[in-house]
C-alpha positions, 0 to 999 in steps of 0.5 A, a space after each residue: 599663111 603658115 604651114 598646117 600641122 595637122 595629121 590628117 589621117 581617113 581611116 585613123 583617130 585624130 586628138 580633141 580635148 575640151 578647149 576652155 584652157 588650152 596649154 600655150 603648146 598647142 596652139 603655136 601656129 595661128 594660121 588663117 588667123 593673122 592674114 587678112 581674110 579673117 577677122 574676129 568679129 567684136 561679137 554678137 548682140 541679141 534680145 537675149 545676150 551679148 557675146 564679145 571678147 573675153 576679158 580678164 576682168 571678167 574673172 570673177 562672173 567667168 568663175 561662178 558659170 564655170 563652178 555651178 557648170 563643173 559636172 558638165 564641163 568635167 566630161 567636156 574638157 575629159 579633164 579634172 578641170 575645174 577643180 573643187 578648190 579652182 579659185 577666181 585668181 587661178 581662174 583669173 590667169 586662165 583669162 589673161 592667157 586666153 585674152 592674150 592668143 586672142 590678142 596674137 590672132 591664135 584662138 579666140 575666146 567669147 564670153 556668153 554674158 547677159 544684156 546687162 553683163 552682170 552674169 555670164 552665160 557660158 563662152 564660145 572657143 574658136 580657133 583654125 582647123 589647122 591648130 597643132 592642137 588638133 595634131 595630137 593624134 588621128 581623125 577619123 573622116 566620116 562621109 568621105 569629109 574632108 579636115 583641111 575642107 573647113 576653116 575654123 572649129 568652135 566649142 562652147 557651153 553654157 551654164 547649168 542654171 541656163 540648160 532647162 530652157 535651152 539656151 544653148 540651142 539659141 545660142 547653136 542658132 545665133 552662131 550659125 548667123 553670125 559665123 557666117 555673116 560676120 566672120 565670112 567662114 562658111 564651112 566650120 565645125 562644132 566640136 563637143 565630146 562625146 561624154 557630153 550626152 546633153 550638148 550631143 544630142 542638142 547639135 544632132 537635133 539642129 540638123 548638124 551633120 556627124 564629119 570627124 571623130 578624134 581623141 587624145 591619149 589617155 583619153 576615156 571620149 572621143 571628140 565628136 565634129 559636125 558640119 552644117 548641112 553638107 559644108 566641105 564635104 567631097 562629092 557624094 556617091 551616087 545611091 545605090 538602088 
């Protein structure tokens, strides 16, 4: 294991932002992803979608999904990405970076495709909770939770056209099983931004519990990190009669 660069503050606030296109400087410590304990699986196939490592050759299909969903992705990212003049070539450059990080074990990006892989349906991003990405601010812990008790943070989005039929809910359900069975990760966080209200409602409706809030300087919205059930939590205080 490498060193941890997370500054944990029990009563403060911490950094967070969307994960679609992270700058290189915030993913310097690959941590557990370069050990024998954690090996990234090849993906997941269901009757409805395929989850596999993203490739630079996915640029055009990924671009279509990104631009269709740009309004909510900007809220999710807390940035102007994707800009109205964003291009396929610029997207391909982004994907090249994500592919390299995946190969180097720094972070893992999976595209969500239809079963024939002719349409991109969204993306899933997985990184260790010890990544320097999370050390740019202060983490507010809720319910006596400990950030160090969680192994990975997971971000995801589904293209706008598939939100109405709740594909995002089915993907979220599948991710929990996949993380436990294929990744062998017990304690994980699902992260979104408070300004992406549709996804907040989805996650809370799935029964996940809010454990942390964090924010980055100069970003208007806080990120919210949810856990499955009471995973990673310290022992709870007895109820007051």
